N, CA, C and O of each residue as an XYZ file, in Angstrom:
296
protein
N      34.862     22.087    -13.290
C      33.573     21.508    -13.061
C      32.932     21.173    -14.404
O      32.114     21.934    -14.920
N      33.302     20.064    -14.945
C      32.780     19.632    -16.234
C      31.529     18.788    -16.002
O      31.571     17.819    -15.245
N      30.426     19.145    -16.641
C      29.191     18.363    -16.543
C      28.378     18.614    -15.295
O      27.459     17.848    -15.006
N      28.673     19.641    -14.557
C      27.871     19.962    -13.377
C      28.514     19.481    -12.107
O      29.590     18.882    -12.133
N      27.860     19.740    -10.990
C      28.439     19.372     -9.695
C      28.476     17.856     -9.510
O      27.617     17.126    -10.004
N      29.480     17.417     -8.797
C      29.625     15.988     -8.518
C      28.603     15.564     -7.459
O      28.214     16.355     -6.600
N      28.186     14.322     -7.538
C      27.276     13.788     -6.540
C      28.001     13.688     -5.203
O      29.169     13.301     -5.168
N      27.343     14.023     -4.117
C      28.004     13.907     -2.813
C      28.333     12.449     -2.516
O      27.551     11.550     -2.827
N      29.477     12.230     -1.923
C      29.883     10.873     -1.581
C      29.585     10.629     -0.119
O      29.833     11.482      0.734
N      29.056      9.462      0.158
C      28.700      9.120      1.523
C      28.852      7.626      1.716
O      28.580      6.839      0.810
N      29.290      7.241      2.906
C      29.389      5.809      3.190
C      28.001      5.189      3.300
O      27.871      3.966      3.249
N      26.961      6.009      3.451
C      25.597      5.490      3.532
C      25.016      5.180      2.158
O      23.958      4.558      2.059
N      25.694      5.606      1.100
C      25.199      5.381     -0.244
C      24.983      3.914     -0.563
O      24.062      3.579     -1.307
N      25.788      3.054     -0.036
C      25.653      1.627     -0.341
C      24.491      0.971      0.404
O      24.066     -0.118      0.020
N      23.966      1.599      1.455
C      22.835      1.029      2.176
C      21.550      1.805      1.908
O      20.526      1.569      2.549
N      21.613      2.720      0.966
C      20.445      3.519      0.629
C      19.377      2.610      0.028
O      19.672      1.757     -0.810
N      18.150      2.800      0.460
C      17.050      1.983     -0.021
C      16.767      2.207     -1.490
O      17.307      3.119     -2.116
N      15.916      1.363     -2.023
C      15.521      1.499     -3.405
C      13.996      1.533     -3.467
O      13.316      1.121     -2.527
N      13.478      2.023     -4.568
C      12.044      2.160     -4.723
C      11.435      0.833     -5.156
O      11.958      0.155     -6.041
N      10.329      0.474     -4.524
C       9.620     -0.754     -4.867
C       8.375     -0.390     -5.651
O       7.642      0.521     -5.265
N       8.130     -1.084     -6.739
C       6.925     -0.891     -7.528
C       5.794     -1.635     -6.828
O       5.682     -2.855     -6.950
N       4.958     -0.908     -6.098
C       3.906     -1.530     -5.289
C       2.922     -2.316     -6.143
O       2.511     -3.410     -5.756
N       2.541     -1.785     -7.283
C       1.565     -2.476     -8.133
C       2.140     -3.790     -8.659
O       1.435     -4.797     -8.708
N       3.415     -3.787     -9.051
C       4.052     -5.018     -9.524
C       4.149     -6.042     -8.395
O       4.018     -7.242     -8.637
N       4.376     -5.582     -7.171
C       4.433     -6.475     -6.023
C       3.072     -7.108     -5.774
O       2.988     -8.291     -5.444
N       2.001     -6.325     -5.930
C       0.645     -6.852     -5.770
C       0.341     -7.907     -6.833
O      -0.233     -8.953     -6.529
N       0.724     -7.631     -8.071
C       0.507     -8.587     -9.162
C       1.262     -9.884     -8.874
O       0.713    -10.973     -9.038
N       2.505     -9.767     -8.449
C       3.309    -10.946     -8.128
C       2.680    -11.736     -6.982
O       2.606    -12.964     -7.042
N       2.230    -11.045     -5.946
C       1.600    -11.705     -4.809
C       0.366    -12.483     -5.213
O       0.152    -13.601     -4.744
N      -0.448    -11.899     -6.082
C      -1.663    -12.572     -6.535
C      -1.326    -13.768     -7.429
O      -1.833    -14.872     -7.226
N      -0.461    -13.530     -8.424
C      -0.145    -14.591     -9.390
C       0.658    -15.732     -8.781
O       0.491    -16.883     -9.184
N       1.509    -15.443     -7.836
C       2.391    -16.469     -7.276
C       1.850    -17.128     -6.012
O       2.124    -18.300     -5.753
N       1.076    -16.370     -5.221
C       0.683    -16.884     -3.908
C      -0.813    -16.790     -3.617
O      -1.261    -17.234     -2.559
N      -1.596    -16.217     -4.542
C      -3.025    -16.064     -4.305
C      -3.348    -15.052     -3.224
O      -4.403    -15.129     -2.594
N      -2.443    -14.097     -3.002
C      -2.648    -13.053     -1.994
C      -3.117    -11.795     -2.711
O      -2.451    -11.299     -3.620
N      -4.268    -11.285     -2.293
C      -4.835    -10.095     -2.906
C      -4.678     -8.901     -1.970
O      -5.059     -8.963     -0.801
N      -4.120     -7.826     -2.488
C      -3.972     -6.584     -1.731
C      -4.731     -5.515     -2.505
O      -4.375     -5.175     -3.634
N      -5.781     -4.991     -1.882
C      -6.597     -3.995     -2.569
C      -7.132     -2.989     -1.556
O      -7.512     -3.355     -0.444
N      -7.158     -1.730     -1.948
C      -7.729     -0.685     -1.107
C      -9.235     -0.648     -1.331
O      -9.706     -0.814     -2.456
N      -9.985     -0.429     -0.259
C     -11.438     -0.425     -0.395
C     -11.928      0.702     -1.288
O     -13.033      0.619     -1.823
N     -11.142      1.747     -1.464
C     -11.560      2.864     -2.307
C     -10.839      2.878     -3.653
O     -10.716      3.936     -4.271
N     -10.367      1.738     -4.110
C      -9.691      1.632     -5.404
C     -10.676      2.040     -6.499
O     -11.740      1.437     -6.635
N     -10.328      3.043     -7.262
C     -11.242      3.586     -8.266
C     -11.469      2.648     -9.446
O     -12.358      2.894    -10.261
N     -10.688      1.582     -9.553
C     -10.914      0.604    -10.618
C     -12.080     -0.319    -10.290
O     -12.541     -1.071    -11.147
N     -12.557     -0.261     -9.043
C     -13.662     -1.101     -8.609
C     -14.972     -0.331     -8.638
O     -14.998      0.885     -8.445
N     -16.062     -1.058     -8.881
C     -17.384     -0.436     -8.791
C     -17.717     -0.233     -7.318
O     -17.016     -0.731     -6.438
N     -18.799      0.508     -7.058
C     -19.218      0.732     -5.674
C     -19.505     -0.600     -4.989
O     -19.137     -0.795     -3.831
N     -20.159     -1.516     -5.699
C     -20.498     -2.824     -5.127
C     -19.227     -3.599     -4.770
O     -19.161     -4.219     -3.708
N     -18.234     -3.569     -5.632
C     -16.964     -4.256     -5.367
C     -16.235     -3.614     -4.187
O     -15.661     -4.321     -3.358
N     -16.253     -2.290     -4.104
C     -15.635     -1.596     -2.976
C     -16.314     -1.983     -1.668
O     -15.644     -2.181     -0.654
N     -17.637     -2.091     -1.686
C     -18.386     -2.484     -0.499
C     -18.041     -3.912     -0.090
O     -17.923     -4.209      1.099
N     -17.880     -4.794     -1.072
C     -17.484     -6.181     -0.789
C     -16.108     -6.217     -0.124
O     -15.904     -6.951      0.843
N     -15.174     -5.434     -0.635
C     -13.831     -5.371     -0.046
C     -13.925     -4.888      1.397
O     -13.279     -5.447      2.283
N     -14.737     -3.839      1.638
C     -14.906     -3.318      2.992
C     -15.482     -4.383      3.920
O     -14.997     -4.563      5.037
N     -16.500     -5.079      3.468
C     -17.136     -6.097      4.294
C     -16.180     -7.258      4.595
O     -16.148     -7.761      5.718
N     -15.413     -7.676      3.603
C     -14.423     -8.736      3.830
C     -13.363     -8.289      4.831
O     -12.986     -9.047      5.725
N     -12.885     -7.061      4.680
C     -11.888     -6.532      5.608
C     -12.406     -6.499      7.032
O     -11.698     -6.886      7.961
N     -13.640     -6.038      7.211
C     -14.217     -5.983      8.556
C     -14.441     -7.374      9.130
O     -14.243     -7.593     10.325
N     -14.855     -8.317      8.283
C     -15.088     -9.682      8.761
C     -13.780    -10.331      9.218
O     -13.737    -10.993     10.255
N     -12.724    -10.137      8.442
C     -11.451    -10.790      8.738
C     -10.632    -10.063      9.804
O      -9.958    -10.701     10.613
N     -10.689     -8.716      9.808
C      -9.754     -7.950     10.624
C     -10.417     -6.956     11.573
O      -9.719     -6.256     12.308
N     -11.733     -6.880     11.574
C     -12.415     -5.934     12.450
C     -12.666     -4.613     11.748
O     -12.324     -4.431     10.580
N     -13.270     -3.698     12.487
C     -13.659     -2.420     11.889
C     -12.489     -1.475     11.654
O     -12.584     -0.577     10.817
N     -11.393     -1.658     12.370
C     -10.209     -0.820     12.156
C     -10.489      0.650     12.308
O     -11.054      1.074     13.317
N     -10.102      1.440     11.320
C     -10.250      2.893     11.390
C     -11.704      3.328     11.407
O     -11.994      4.473     11.755
N     -12.618      2.455     11.044
C     -14.044      2.786     11.044
C     -14.683      2.516     12.399
O     -15.795      2.978     12.651
N     -14.010      1.783     13.273
C     -14.597      1.362     14.529
C     -14.809      2.470     15.541
O     -15.629      2.323     16.447
N     -14.099      3.566     15.413
C     -14.189      4.638     16.396
C     -14.644      5.915     15.703
O     -13.932      6.473     14.868
N     -15.824      6.360     16.057
C     -16.345      7.598     15.500
C     -15.792      8.786     16.285
O     -15.372      8.623     17.430
N     -15.785      9.931     15.711
C     -15.275     11.128     16.353
C     -15.980     11.362     17.685
O     -17.209     11.404     17.747
N     -15.202     11.512     18.740
C     -15.759     11.807     20.052
C     -16.171     10.601     20.870
O     -16.569     10.748     22.026
N     -16.084      9.396     20.290
C     -16.470      8.193     21.020
C     -15.235      7.504     21.565
O     -14.143      7.596     21.003
N     -15.436      6.812     22.671
C     -14.367      5.993     23.241
C     -14.649      4.537     22.926
O     -15.805      4.116     22.878
N     -13.597      3.774     22.711
C     -13.748      2.342     22.446
C     -13.954      1.592     23.707
O     -14.101      0.370     23.681
């Protein structure tokens, strides 16, 4: 056993997924297609910018997770 244990061999190794750099994908989407992906609580944004993102999201897609308060039925 030179250099430690051998990596397990599996036929699934060739279909194993790979890690995607989410931030790089967002940059590419914006620069190439004008698509913006941003979380409403992104700490790089000011409170006013976060509120704008929230309002845009609700206008375009509805209230989503905010639409149902605890104990209420839709």
